[in-house]
C-alpha positions in Angstrom: -58.1 -10.1 -29.8 -58.1 -8.1 -32.8 -57.2 -4.5 -33.1 -60.9 -3.2 -33.5 -62.0 -5.0 -30.4 -61.0 -1.8 -28.1 -61.6 1.5 -28.4 -58.1 2.3 -27.3 -55.2 2.6 -30.2 -52.8 -0.5 -29.7 -49.1 1.2 -29.5 -46.1 -1.3 -29.7 -43.3 -0.2 -27.8 -39.4 -1.4 -28.4 -36.6 -0.6 -26.1 -34.3 0.7 -28.7 -30.5 0.1 -28.5 -29.9 -2.2 -25.4 -26.6 -0.4 -25.0 -28.6 3.0 -24.3 -30.7 4.8 -22.2 -33.9 3.4 -24.0 -34.9 0.5 -21.7 -34.8 3.0 -18.8 -37.1 5.4 -20.8 -39.5 2.4 -21.4 -39.8 1.2 -17.8 -40.3 4.9 -16.4 -43.0 5.6 -18.8 -44.6 2.6 -18.0 -44.5 2.7 -14.3 -47.1 5.5 -14.6 -50.5 3.8 -14.7 -51.5 6.8 -17.2 -49.7 5.1 -19.9 -51.5 1.8 -19.8 -54.8 3.6 -19.4 -54.1 5.5 -22.7 -53.3 2.5 -24.9 -53.2 -1.2 -25.5 -49.4 -1.5 -25.1 -47.3 -4.4 -26.9 -43.9 -4.4 -25.4 -41.5 -5.9 -27.8 -38.2 -7.7 -26.5 -38.1 -10.4 -24.1 -38.4 -11.1 -20.3 -34.7 -10.5 -19.4 -34.8 -7.2 -21.5 -38.0 -6.1 -19.4 -36.4 -6.9 -16.2 -33.2 -5.3 -16.9 -35.1 -2.0 -18.0 -37.0 -2.1 -14.7 -33.6 -2.5 -12.7 -32.2 0.6 -15.0 -35.2 2.9 -13.9 -35.5 1.6 -10.3 -39.1 0.9 -11.0 -41.6 -2.1 -11.3 -44.8 -2.4 -12.9 -47.3 -5.2 -13.9 -47.1 -6.9 -17.2 -48.4 -10.1 -18.7 -47.9 -12.2 -22.0 -52.0 -12.4 -22.3 -53.4 -9.9 -24.4 -56.5 -7.8 -23.3 -55.6 -7.8 -19.7 -55.2 -3.9 -19.3 -51.6 -4.1 -18.4 -48.6 -4.1 -20.9 -48.2 -7.3 -23.0 -44.7 -9.0 -23.6 -44.2 -10.0 -27.3 -41.0 -12.0 -28.1 -38.8 -10.2 -30.6 -37.4 -13.8 -31.9 -33.8 -12.3 -31.5 -30.6 -13.9 -30.4 -29.4 -12.7 -26.9 -25.7 -12.8 -26.9 -23.7 -14.7 -24.3 -23.0 -12.6 -21.5 -25.5 -9.9 -22.3 -25.1 -6.5 -23.8 -22.2 -4.1 -23.4 -23.8 -0.9 -22.2 -22.5 2.5 -23.3 -21.1 1.6 -26.8 -22.4 0.7 -30.3 -22.3 -3.2 -31.1 -23.4 -5.5 -33.9 -25.2 -7.4 -31.3 -27.1 -4.5 -30.1 -28.2 -3.4 -33.6 -29.2 -6.8 -34.4 -31.3 -7.0 -31.3 -32.9 -3.6 -31.8 -33.7 -4.6 -35.5 -35.2 -7.7 -34.4 -37.8 -6.0 -32.1 -38.5 -3.3 -34.7 -39.1 -5.9 -37.5 -41.5 -7.5 -35.0 -43.3 -4.4 -34.3 -43.7 -3.6 -38.0 -44.7 -7.2 -39.0 -47.4 -6.8 -36.5 -48.6 -3.8 -38.1 -49.1 -5.5 -41.5 -51.9 -7.7 -39.7 -53.7 -4.6 -38.4 -52.6 -5.6 -35.0 -50.5 -2.2 -34.3 -51.8 1.1 -34.8 -48.5 3.0 -34.0 -45.1 2.2 -32.9 -42.6 3.9 -30.5 -39.1 3.0 -30.6 -36.6 4.0 -28.1 -33.3 5.7 -29.1 -31.4 3.8 -31.7 -27.5 4.2 -32.6 -27.0 4.2 -36.2 -23.4 2.7 -35.8 -25.0 -0.5 -34.3 -27.4 -0.6 -36.9 -24.9 -0.6 -39.8 -22.7 -2.9 -37.8 -25.8 -5.3 -37.9 -25.9 -5.2 -41.5 -28.4 -2.4 -42.1 -27.5 -1.3 -45.7 -30.0 1.9 -45.9 -28.8 5.2 -44.8 -31.1 5.4 -41.9 -33.9 3.4 -40.0 -36.9 5.3 -41.9 -35.5 3.9 -45.2 -35.2 0.5 -43.6 -38.9 0.6 -42.4 -39.7 1.0 -46.0 -37.9 -2.1 -46.8 -39.4 -4.0 -44.0 -43.1 -3.1 -44.9 -42.6 -3.4 -48.7 -45.9 -2.0 -49.3 -45.2 1.1 -51.4 -45.3 3.6 -48.7 -42.5 6.0 -48.2 -41.2 7.5 -45.2 -40.5 11.2 -44.6 -39.5 12.7 -41.2 -41.5 15.0 -39.2 -40.2 16.6 -36.0 -42.9 17.6 -33.2 -42.6 19.9 -30.4 -46.0 20.4 -28.5 -46.2 23.8 -30.2 -44.8 23.2 -33.5 -44.3 20.4 -36.2 -41.9 20.5 -39.0 -41.8 18.5 -42.1 -38.9 18.1 -44.5 -38.7 18.1 -48.5 -35.4 16.4 -48.2 -33.8 14.5 -45.3 -30.8 12.3 -44.8 -28.3 13.2 -47.9 -25.7 15.1 -48.7 -26.1 19.0 -48.7 -24.5 18.8 -52.2 -27.6 17.1 -53.2 -30.2 18.9 -51.8 -31.0 21.5 -54.5 -31.5 18.5 -57.2 -33.6 16.6 -55.0 -36.2 19.4 -54.2 -38.9 19.3 -56.8 -42.6 20.8 -57.3 -44.1 17.5 -56.7 -42.2 16.5 -53.7 -42.9 19.8 -52.0 -46.7 19.1 -52.5 -46.6 15.8 -51.1 -44.7 16.6 -48.1 -46.8 19.8 -47.4 -50.1 17.7 -47.7 -48.5 15.3 -45.2 -47.7 18.0 -42.8 -51.1 19.4 -43.0 -52.7 15.8 -42.2 -50.3 15.3 -39.2 -51.3 18.7 -37.9 -54.8 17.7 -38.3 -54.5 14.8 -36.4 -53.6 16.9 -33.5 -57.0 18.5 -33.4 -56.0 21.8 -35.5 -58.9 22.4 -37.8 -57.0 24.8 -40.1 -53.5 24.5 -39.7 -51.3 27.4 -40.9 -47.8 26.0 -42.6 -44.9 28.3 -43.2 -42.6 27.1 -46.1 -38.9 27.6 -46.1 -36.7 29.1 -48.9 -33.5 27.3 -49.8 -31.4 30.0 -50.5 -30.2 32.7 -48.2 -32.5 35.8 -48.1 -35.2 33.6 -50.2 -32.9 34.0 -53.2 -32.9 37.8 -53.2 -34.9 37.8 -56.2 -32.9 35.4 -58.1 -29.7 36.8 -57.3 -28.6 34.0 -54.9 -30.6 31.4 -57.0 -34.0 30.7 -58.5 -35.2 27.6 -56.6 -37.8 30.1 -55.0 -38.9 31.4 -58.1 -39.0 28.3 -60.4 -40.0 25.6 -57.8 -41.0 26.6 -54.2 -43.4 29.6 -55.0 -45.3 27.7 -57.6 -45.7 24.6 -55.2 -46.7 26.9 -52.3 -49.4 28.5 -54.8 -50.4 24.9 -55.6 -50.7 23.9 -52.2 -53.1 26.8 -51.5 -55.3 25.7 -54.3 -55.5 22.4 -52.8 -57.1 24.1 -49.7 -53.8 23.8 -47.6 -53.2 27.1 -45.7 -49.5 27.4 -46.7 -47.5 30.6 -47.2 -43.7 31.3 -48.4 -41.0 30.6 -49.2 -39.7 32.7 -46.2 -36.0 32.9 -45.3 -35.1 30.2 -42.9 -33.2 32.8 -40.9 -36.6 34.3 -39.8 -39.2 31.7 -40.6 -38.9 29.9 -36.8 -39.1 33.5 -35.2 -42.7 33.9 -37.0 -43.5 30.4 -35.7 -42.4 31.1 -32.3 -44.7 34.0 -32.3 -47.8 32.0 -33.4 -47.9 32.7 -36.9 -47.5 29.0 -38.0 -48.5 25.5 -36.5 -46.1 24.0 -38.9 -43.1 24.8 -40.8 -42.0 23.1 -44.3 -38.4 22.9 -44.5 -36.2 22.1 -47.4 -33.2 20.0 -45.8 -32.7 18.1 -42.7 -30.6 20.6 -40.5 -32.7 23.8 -41.5 -35.4 22.6 -39.0 -33.4 20.2 -36.5 -31.3 23.0 -35.4 -34.3 25.1 -34.7 -36.3 22.2 -33.3 -33.6 21.1 -30.9 -32.9 24.8 -29.7 -36.8 25.3 -29.2 -37.0 22.1 -27.3 -34.5 19.5 -27.2 -36.1 17.5 -24.4 -39.5 17.6 -25.8 -38.8 16.9 -29.4 -40.2 13.8 -31.1 -39.2 12.5 -34.7 -42.3 10.9 -36.5 -41.9 8.6 -39.8 -44.9 10.0 -41.6 -46.2 8.7 -44.9 -46.0 5.0 -43.8 -48.7 2.5 -43.5 -48.2 2.8 -39.8 -47.1 5.7 -37.8 -43.6 5.3 -35.9 -42.3 7.7 -33.3 -39.2 8.2 -31.4 -37.8 10.9 -28.9 -35.6 13.3 -31.2 -32.4 12.6 -29.0 -30.0 9.8 -29.1 -28.9 6.8 -27.0 -27.3 9.0 -24.3 -24.5 6.5 -23.6 -22.8 8.8 -21.3 -25.7 8.6 -18.8 -26.5 4.8 -19.2 -27.0 3.4 -15.8 -27.3 6.6 -13.8 -31.1 6.6 -13.5 -30.8 10.4 -14.8 -32.1 10.2 -18.4 -34.7 12.8 -19.3 -37.9 11.2 -20.2 -39.7 14.2 -21.5 -39.1 13.7 -25.1 -40.0 9.9 -24.9 -43.1 10.6 -23.0 -44.3 13.2 -25.8 -43.5 10.4 -28.5 -45.8 8.2 -26.6 -48.4 10.7 -26.6 -48.0 11.6 -30.2 -48.2 8.1 -31.2 -51.6 7.7 -29.0 -53.0 10.4 -31.0 -52.0 9.4 -34.4 -52.7 5.7 -33.7 -56.2 6.6 -32.5 -56.6 8.3 -35.8 -55.4 5.5 -37.7 -57.8 3.2 -35.8 -60.7 5.6 -36.4 -60.3 5.3 -40.1 -60.5 1.4 -40.0 -63.9 1.4 -37.4 -66.7 -0.4 -39.3 -69.4 2.1 -39.8 
């Protein structure tokens, strides 16, 4: 069955690092019939991983290897399972290889138009690098696997707020040189598109300054004057309701009070600290700008609670809902007529 033969988005789910809470999160989501009702679900892994996930969560649900049945479909990831299984609660090369095999399968399916969005359960970067991932993070690795010229940028999503970044996983010493007029424009327009996909007709975006006190009229640096403010003006000329730059120690107070639907930050922690304080158990990370939307909960593998059946599913459930929304939008753009 092709992706376009059903009105629901097709979402690929991977179980994440097998040493972490990802399998439990996936199983607990799929134990709720509402998940299968919202999307056609492809589970990427193998039967042993699926059964282990249900054991982790203490749940059972129907699944199949046949597509188009209305229940989750298991798709083999082509990975090699280690003898004796995976060690739980710690990073490993075998865990990284397995997680990457599942993600690669999901990304390859997207190239064929068979997947509208991907949701991966938490990964462990140590495991990924032990497995040979040379890129700084999984988003750069997604670009390598897709190899279609699209570029990832990280967005962080709460139910009430979305943040985008001009720079992301790099040394703080590199940030100032990486912030450019063109990059602010690109990331600002992407943030607006994501906000529109959430049903916001006229998104309001606040743009962060780089320097303390927004540079204090040049006393603490000229990025606000020479780069950021001109980029905000250009976004406005392009029809984006963007304002700023605002000092980063007050912009999230304005966002909390409803002034903005989205905030464009200049570097990683400028937004991440605020997002995790506002809603750590609800936050979602999305790789925007790729040819397929890729979502994950903003938290990690939580090795300390593996096997205890106490993992908080809030952020993972939100990641799934976000993927359904952006996946439906992506499908709609491909529908004939």
